[in-house]
N, C-alpha and C positions, 0 to 999 in steps of 0.2 A: 775321668771314670778308672775305677782301678777295677780289671776284667784280670779273673787266671782262668787257666784251662787245661782240661786232662786231655790226655790223647785224644780220642775218638771225635771230639767235636773239629779237630783240625785235619785231620786224616779221612774224615769222610768228606768234607768239603774238600780238599786236596784231590780226591780221586776220583770227584766230577767238576776236577777245575775250575772252581770257585772259592779255592783259600784267599783271595783277596777281598773277600767281601769282612772279614775280619777287620783287617787293615782297614777299610772305610769305613768299616762302622765304630773301632775305639780305638784308631789309632794305633794302640801297643798293646800285646797281651801278654800277661806274664805267664811263664810255666815252671814249673820246680824240674829241679834236675834231672828228676827223675821221669819225667812226663818225656824230657831232652833224650835222655838216654832211650825209652819206649821211641822215640823219632824217629833216631840215628842209629840209634846202633842192633837194637834186639829186632827190629823191623825187617821183613824179606825182601824192602822193593827200594832199591839203591838211589831211582831215582828219585824215588819222595823225597829221602834224606837230601839229594842235592837242592830240591826246591826248598825244604823246612831251611836248611842253610844259608837261602840267599832273603828268606823273609826277616831282615834285619826290626821290624816290628816285632817280632817276637823275643822276649826278654825273661833269661835263664835266672831264677834266683833260688837259693838253698833256701831248706824249713829251717827255720832256726827252732824250735818248739820240738825235741825229740821227743819228750814221754807223749805228747799229743799225738806224732806221727806215728812211734810203736801202738799206740794204740787202737789207732783208725788203722796198721797193719794186720790188725787182728781178726778183722773181715773182709777189709780188701785188699786187691793189688795194690803195689809198691805207688804209682800213678796216680792214680785213685785219690788212695791214701794220701800221699804229698799235695794235692791238688787240692782238696778240702784243708786237710791242717795251712797251704799257704793263703787259701781265702780268707780264713777264720783270722791267721797273723796279720796279713793286710788292711783285714777289715775291708774287703773287697766289698764294689758295688755288685760284682756279678761271678759266678763262678760255670763255667761254658763243661757240662758233664751230662754225658747220656745214659752212663747204667743205672740201673734201678735201686739197685744196694747201697751206691753212692751220691744217690739223689736220697734215700730217706735217711741216711747216716750226716748229709748235708741237711738236709730239713731240719732236724734233731738241731742243728749249731741254728738253726735260722739264717742261713747262707741262700741269697737271691740266686738262682738260676736257672739256665735256659739250656737244651740243647739246641742240637744242630738242626732241628726244626723248628728252635723258637727261634734261631739266629736266622733263619729263611723268613719267617713271615715278619720278625725285626727289619732285614733289608729288601722286601717289599714293601710294608710302611713309610719305610725312608726313600723310597724309588731307587733303590742301589739294582735293583732286577723286576722284572717285569711281571712274571711267574713264577708262585713256587711249582706247581703241579708237574712241572716237564722235569725240576727238579727233584721233585720225590724219585721219580721214575727214576732218574740216575743215580740215587741213593740207592736203590732197590737194585736197579742191575750194574751199574759198576762198582756200587762200595760194598754190598751183599748187605744191606741196611735192613731190618726186619720192620716193619708199620703195619698192625693192624690196621682194616678196613675204618673203623670208628675213629682211630686217631687221624686217620690219613682226612675222614672227612671233616673232624675237628682241624685238621690244621687249613686246609680249604677254606670251613668257613670263615676263619680269623684270618686269612688272607684276600679273602672279598673274592674268590673263587668257586664258591658251592650255588 
């Protein structure tokens, strides 16, 4: 399975101490160079960068289609644009992305997606985690993740916790 990720799902899982879920679910996750830069250089958390460097299952690749990348950058930040472009190039099975604008553009290209919440639902279904609910609370409290009550209820229902 080819999985490409943007920055936010990785950081959100890292901030709640559950980054390893990605490795257990997918064995390997590909990130574009722009996402690696955001994770290691741009971010304000040095300890996060150290943990990212230790995650050898995160593989960095360069986006080859510079025209597509440039076009996507007109509407998105560098990491989002590169993640979508790389997912398209690699014909990825799944793109991990949370941001609304990025998801809308990825959908235009028929890219299959999941955000951090979708990853938690998948992890629960595969019995990698016992419950999604405490992780939702951690995402809000520790990662500053915003989630509406309606979306929370949907996620909990999908996780058989409602």
